N, C-alpha and C positions, 0 to 999 in steps of 0.2 A: 790736533784741528782736522777737519774735512772739509772741501770745499766742493762745487759744484754748481750745477745749473740752476738750483735753489738757493743758492747764498751758503755761507761761511758758518760753520759749526766751530764754534771755539770758547773754551774753559779755564777760567783761572783760579788756582787755589791757594790760599794761606792758611797755616795753623798757629797759634802763638800758645805759648807752654811759659809757664814759671821756671827759672833756669836752676831753682833752688841758691843761687846767688846775688839774690836781690835784684835780677832782671830779668828780662823775657828773651824767650831763643823761638825762631823760627825752625822748625824741623820741616816745614810743608811750606815753601816758597817757588810756586811753579804757574807758569803762565804760557800759551801757546798763541801762533800766528798775531793776531791784531791787540791781544791781551797780554803785556809785558809786566811785570812786578818785580822792582827793584828797595833793597831795604835801603833807606836813609839813616841820616845821624839819628838816633834816640835822644830823649831828655830822661835822667833816672833810671827809674824801673820801666820804662815805655819804649814799644818797639815801634818804628815807624816804617810806613811802605808805602811807597808812590804807585800808583796805575800810570802804564806809560802808553798809550794808544801807538801801536806801531803800525798801524795801516789807516785808513779812511773807514771809517765807519760810526754803527752799523747800517749796512745797505740794505735795499728791500730781499728780502728775502733769508739776511743772516740770521743767526741764533748764538747771542752771546752770554754765558752765564761766570757770574763770579760767587768765589764760595770761601766763607771766613769762618774758623774757629777761633773761638777764645777760651781757655781753661781757667780754673780756679788758680787764684794770684796772679795773673798776668795781665798786661796791659799794652792795648794795642791802637794804634793811630794811624788810619788808611787815607789818603789824599789822592787826586790825580794831577799829572802833570799839566794839562788843559782842558777844555770843555771837550764834552762828547759832542759830537756832531751827526746826528741822523741824515741820510741821504738817499733819494731815490734808490739809485742803483739801476743795474738793468735787468736782476732777476725780478721776478714777477713774486709777488704775496709781503706780506707783512714782517718787517723785521722783529725781534724778540731781545730783551735785555733783562736776563734773570741775575735777582741779588738774593744771596741766601748767607745770613748772619746767624750766629750760634754764640752766645755767651754764657759761659756757666757761671755758679753761685762765686763770689768774689774775684770775677775777672772783672777787665773794663773795655770798652770798646769806643773809638771814636770814628765815625765813619765821615768824612767830609768831603766829597769828591768837587771838583769844578763843575760851573752848569753842562746841563742836557741843550742842546739845542736841535731842533725841530725845523728842517727848511722846507721850505714850498714845495711838495710835492711828495714829502717822506709821509711815511705809514708806520709809526713805532706802538709795540707794547710794552712796558716797562712794568714788572713785579720785582717788588723785595718784598720778602719774608724775614725778619726776625724773632728768636727764639731765645729767651732770655731765663737764668735763673731767677729766684726770689731774691737773691741778695746781688744781682749783676748789675752793671754799669753800665750807661748808654747816652751816646749824644750823636745824632744821626742828622745830618741835613741833605733835602732833596732840593734840587733849584730847576726849574724848567722855565724855558725859553721859547716863546712860540715862533719862529722864522728870524732870520736876520734883518739887520737894519734897513727897512724899507720894501721887506717882501712880504708875500701873503704865509700863513704858518702850513706847518704840515700837521698831520692827524698824529694827534699823540693819546694814548689811554695807557692809566697810570693807576696804579693798585700797589699800598701800604699796609700790612700787616703786621703789627706787632704780638707778640706774647709774654708774658710774664708768669713763670710757674705753669706754664700750661695753657693758662687763660687770656684770652683777647681782650686786649686794653685799647688797642687801637683797630678797624679795618676799614680803610679810607679808599675811594674810586673816585677817579679823575677822567672826564672825555672831554677833547675840546679838537677843533678844528675841522675842516672839511669833513663832511659826512657822521660827525658827532650828534648827539641827541641835543634838540634845539634848545636853546635858550645858554649854551655855554657861555657865550660873549657877554651875555646880559646882566644885569645888575645882582642878580643872587650869585653870579658864579664869579666871572672876571671883569663885569665890569668894564670892559675894552682894554683891558690891560694886556700886556704880550708876555709878563714873568711872575710866576707863581711857584710859591716856596713852602718849606715845611721843615721846623726842625723838631724831632722829638729828643725830649729827656726823660731818662729813667735812672733815679736813685733810691735804694730802699728808703733813706729817710724824709721821702716826699708820702711817704703811707701813714704817718703819724703829722707831719708836717705840711699839707697840702700847699703849692702856689696859688696863690689868688689869682682867678680871673680879672682880667684887665684887656682894654682897647689899647693898641699902640698907633696913635695917630691915623690917618686915612688909610684904611686897608691891611690891616694887621691886629692878629687879636693872641692872648694867651690862652688856654683851657687850659684846666685841669682834668685829667684821665681817668678813669676808676682806676685804683691802685696806686704804685710809686711814680707815676709819669706825669708828663706836661707837656701838651701840642701848642708849638707858637706857627700860625699861618700866616701867609702875607702875599699881597699881588702889587705886582708894583709897574711902571711903566717900560721899565728896562732892568738888565741885568745887575748894574752896577748900583741903582736905587733898591733892587731887590735884596743883593748879599749886606748894604749897610741897614734894612732894616731888620734882618736877620740875626745881625753880629750884634746889634742893640739889644735885642730881646735875649738872646743867650748871655747878653752879660747881665740883664736884671735879673733872670731865672738862675742864675749862679751855677 
């Protein structure tokens, strides 16, 4: 970890491997500064890791990076102990939060962190890139909340890229909050809502039996993607309603 007048630089890394005994080992599990990793009790052959925010942030000028790799035959579930809160901070400049995920053929990753909250005055860019083998499995959830209760939102720029066997099945960008391109709060994007989220599910069997597109009430939809993947998108008035909608959608997708 490094720190200075331009903010904090910190990285967390984890690698999951088939341990050869019907379980999953974690030969690499290391975090620094505000990014602490803790192994928790798993289930069956799945290893579980919790990302614990040891400090506030990301603040203005900070650059956090989280990397996870899952090998063939390994199963990893990653969550977080609490919501991530983007704050203005004293350092000038935009904060960055990068997530890099790699899953080999026959590996499985469940990436289920808590919400990201962009408070008033914050400016955060989030980039998530996922590279999957052709027979890899993934459940990934992102939830973003613009502002705490009763306050104006911060600025958020978000990009999510998912590749299967080197082919992009999803490349999605969102910019909202002060200074974002016009229309972000209009009916074509957030429609006045302050919570937005998505779930991406990748399973090899979807290639031959794709999930049907459907609308899930007001503000949510299931969309099949090219290849063995499906995307659920939703907007809601608050984080609790958003989580409820995404959980219901995930249960339907199976």
